[in-house]
Backbone bond lengths (Angstrom), bond angles and torsions (degrees), N, CA, C in turn:
res aa  C-N    CA-C-N  psi(-1)  N-CA   C-N-CA  omega(-1)  CA-C   N-CA-C  phi
1 M - - - 1.458 - - 1.534 111.11 -
2 D 1.309 116.49 128.22 1.492 117.09 -179.45 1.516 111.66 -99.61
3 A 1.277 116.53 -174.13 1.479 119.82 -173.52 1.524 112.08 -64.63
4 L 1.368 115.66 -38.80 1.480 117.51 179.11 1.500 112.41 -62.75
5 D 1.302 117.22 -42.14 1.472 119.59 178.76 1.516 110.36 -62.09
6 L 1.334 115.77 -43.41 1.475 120.83 -178.57 1.548 109.86 -63.19
7 A 1.334 115.50 -43.44 1.463 118.86 178.62 1.514 111.94 -62.82
8 G 1.316 116.07 -36.82 1.493 120.23 179.80 1.496 110.09 -67.02
9 V 1.336 118.60 -41.11 1.466 123.63 178.68 1.525 110.19 -62.53
10 V 1.363 114.56 -44.52 1.449 119.89 -177.55 1.549 109.81 -64.04
11 L 1.333 115.37 -44.60 1.473 117.97 -179.68 1.524 110.32 -64.41
12 F 1.333 117.90 -39.44 1.472 122.19 -178.31 1.516 109.44 -64.51
13 V 1.323 118.54 -46.50 1.457 121.62 178.90 1.510 111.31 -64.79
14 F 1.324 117.49 -41.08 1.461 122.09 179.21 1.530 109.83 -63.01
15 G 1.344 117.68 -45.18 1.466 121.40 -179.95 1.538 111.65 -64.43
16 L 1.321 114.99 -39.65 1.488 119.69 179.78 1.541 109.31 -66.02
17 G 1.317 116.23 -45.65 1.467 120.48 178.55 1.516 110.82 -62.40
18 F 1.315 117.75 -39.15 1.445 122.77 -179.20 1.511 110.34 -63.07
19 C 1.375 116.05 -46.67 1.456 120.58 178.33 1.554 112.42 -60.87
20 L 1.351 114.89 -44.09 1.453 118.70 179.00 1.535 110.44 -64.92
21 G 1.302 116.98 -36.24 1.474 121.01 177.91 1.526 110.48 -62.61
22 L 1.325 117.33 -42.39 1.447 121.82 -178.80 1.525 109.47 -66.21
23 L 1.345 118.06 -34.62 1.452 121.17 -178.67 1.507 111.42 -75.87
24 L 1.347 118.61 -35.95 1.473 121.31 -174.63 1.530 112.07 -90.99
25 W 1.353 118.72 -22.73 1.444 121.23 -176.03 1.525 112.89 -55.71
26 P 1.357 121.48 -49.53 1.454 122.96 179.16 1.513 112.50 -59.27
27 R 1.307 117.36 -34.09 1.482 120.91 -179.05 1.555 108.19 -71.15
28 L 1.306 119.11 -38.85 1.458 123.13 -179.01 1.567 107.67 -66.84
29 I 1.289 117.90 -40.81 1.449 120.93 178.47 1.530 109.74 -67.91
30 G 1.365 117.52 -37.75 1.447 122.20 -179.56 1.541 110.65 -64.38
31 F 1.343 115.06 -40.89 1.490 118.37 -177.83 1.529 110.51 -67.57
32 K 1.337 117.19 -31.51 1.437 119.76 178.01 1.510 110.48 -83.45
């Protein structure tokens, strides 16, 4: 695996986590 593949994986995971965070954030605020 070279640097470009690693960067792609990092961006993919970051984007996925960001989307999940946006979906779950309102629910966490609502529970509190």
